[in-house]
C-alpha positions, 0 to 999 in steps of 0.5 A: 340680806335675809339674815339681817331682815330676820334679825330686824324682825326679831329685835326686842327694841322693835316694838318699843320704838314703834310704840314710841313713834305712835305716842309721838304722833298723838303728842304732835296731834295734841300740841302742833297746829298746822296743815297736818295736825290739829293742835287739839288734845280733844281731837288727839284723845278722841282718836286715841280712845277709838283706837283703843276700842279698835285695839280690843276688837283687833285682839279678838280677831287676833285670837281667832286668826293668830291663835287658831287660823279661823277666818272671821269675816263677820266682825261687824255682826259681833260688834253690833251684838255687843253694841246692843247690850248698853241699850238693853242693860243700861237704859231705863225700862220703857213705861208700858212696854213690858205690860204691853207685850213683854211676857208674851215676847219672853214666852215666844223666845222660849218657844223658839229656843225650845223648838230648836232644842227639841229638833236637835234631840229628835235628830239625835235620838230617833233612828227611823223617820227622824227627818220627818219628825224634825220637819214637823217639830220645826214647822209647828214650833215656828207657827207657835212662835210667830203666833206669840211673837208678832202680837207682842212686837206690835204691842210694844212698837205701838207703845209711845212709838214717836218717842220709844216704841221699844222694850227698853232696858233694865236700868243697870250700870252701863259698865255691866253692859260691857260684859253682857255685850261679850256674852251676846257675841259669844252666844252667837259665835257658839251657834255659828261655830257649832254649825260651821267649824266642823266643815272646811275653813271656807264655810266658816268665812261664808257663815260669819259673813252671812251672820254678820249681815243678818245681825245688822239687818235684824237690828235695823228692822226690829224696832222693838229691840232698839228702835231700828233705824230710828236709833237710840240716844242718851245711853248712860255713860260712866263718865261725867257730862261736860256741861256738869263739869263746866258748871262746877266752880272747882273744875273751872278753877282747876282748868284755869290753873292749867291754862284751859277754858272750861269747855275745852278742859271738860272735853279733855277730862271726859276723854281721859276718863274713857281712856282710863277705863278702856286701858284697864280693859285692854291691859286686862285682856292682854294679860289674860291672853299672854298668860293663856298663849304661854300656857300648855293651852296656848301651845296646843292652839298654835300646834293645831293652827300650824298642822291640824292633821298632826294635832288630831293624830295626837288626840286633840279635839280640833273642832272643840278647840276651834269652837272654844277660841272662836267663842272667846275671840267673839266675846272680846269683839262683843265687849268692844262693841258695847264700849263703842256704843257707851262712848258714842252714847248712840245706837245707830244700826245704819252705821255698822259698815262692813268696810269699817268694822270688818275690813279695817279691823283685818288690816289692823291685825295684818299690819300689826302682826297676827299672832302677837297681841301687842302687834294687834294693839299697835296695828289697831291704834296706828291704822285708826290714826292714819284712817282719821288723818288721811281724811285731812292729809288726802285732800291736802296732798291732792291739792299740792299734786294738782296745783301745777295742772290747769283748771278743768275737768281733770283737776276738778275730778281729782280734787272732788275724789280726794275724800276717798284718799283714805281707802287708797292710803289703807291699801298702800299701807297694807301693800307696803307692810306685806312687801317689807314686813310680811309677818307684820310690824311686830311679828309673832315670837 
C-alpha cells in the first residue's frame, strides 16, 4: 500500500489533473446558476483574481518555508507594508502637506536611521564602555528624532484633515508601486532577519509575529502616513474604469455581440485585465523561482534546510543564506500586498486580519505542498475558492442537516452559527490533506 501511495504522490499527471479540476470549478462558477454556484463570470473572475494574489503570497511563504525551513508568522505585516506602496507612490501629492512638514519629517527619519547606524558602529568599534556609549547615543538620537518628528506629523495631519491629513504620494504609475511594495517588505525583513535569524528558529517566529502586529498597529495610528483608520480610497488603477467602458459606444456594441449587457461586460473586462497582469507577475516569479531552485543555489538551500549542521560543516554561511531567502520571500509577499490594494482601490489597515492573511496563507502552502512552487499556487487558488464558497455552502449545508430538527433553541443556534462554517471547512480540509497527503496535493519533487 505504501508503494502505491508513493507512486500516486509522484505521478506526473497529478498536478495537471488537479489544475484541470480547479479550472472546472471556476467554469462552473461562471456558467452554472444554482444553490452551489453563482452562474456569474464576474464572481468567478473576482475569486480567481484574489486567488492569484494569494498564490503570489503563498509563493513568498513557500520560498521561506519550503526552501529554507523558516517559519514566518508575520505574513500580514509584510502584506500591509506592500499595501502601503500604492498610497505613497501612485496617489498624487497632497497640496500643502510637504510644505507643512515634509522636509522636517525626512530629516527626522534620517536622524532615526543615523542613530541606529551610529549605535551599531559604536558597539562594534569600542572595546570599553561601549554599553554606556550606545545608551547615550540611542537616548540622544531618540530625543532629537522626536523633537523633529512630532511637530512635522502634527502639521501634516492638520493640513485639510477632513479630506486628507496625510503626506500623499508621488503621482507615479501604480504598476511601479508593486516593485516598491516588494522593496518595503524586503527592508523590514532584512531588519528582522539581522536580529532573529542568528538565534533559534522559534525566535524568528516570535519576531515575525511581533513585527507583523507592530506594522499593522503603526499603519492604524499614524494618520500622516496613510490616514490610519480613516482609510485611503481612489487609489489609481492600471485598468479602465467600468463607467468609462459603459459610456463607450464601441464597447457597448462589442458586449452586445457576445450577449452581455454593458454593465456586466465592463466588470468582466476589467477583471480580465487584472487577471492578465496578475498572471504575468505570477508566472514570472514561478519561472525565476524554478530556475533558482534547480541551480546550485537552490540545491544549497535545500541542503541547509535538511541539515544545517552538515551544511555549516561544509563551509556554508547558514545565517547569511537564511537572511537572503527570508528577504526574497518577504519581497514577494510585499509585492502581493501592493497588488491587492491596487485591485481593491482602498487602503484599510483595519482589514489586515492575521487569520486571513497569515493562517490562511499557511494553509494554502501546506495543502498545496511546501517546497513545490506549483503546489503553492494550486493550494492558494483552491483554498481561496473554498474559503469564499464555504460562506455560501455552509449555511445551505447546515439548513439541510437541521431540517429534520424541531424549531427551537438548538436549531436556531446552529443556523445562526452557520456563517462560521468556513473556519470548520478550512480545518477539515487541512486535516484531510495532512492525513492522506502529508506532503501536500503536489509534493516537492
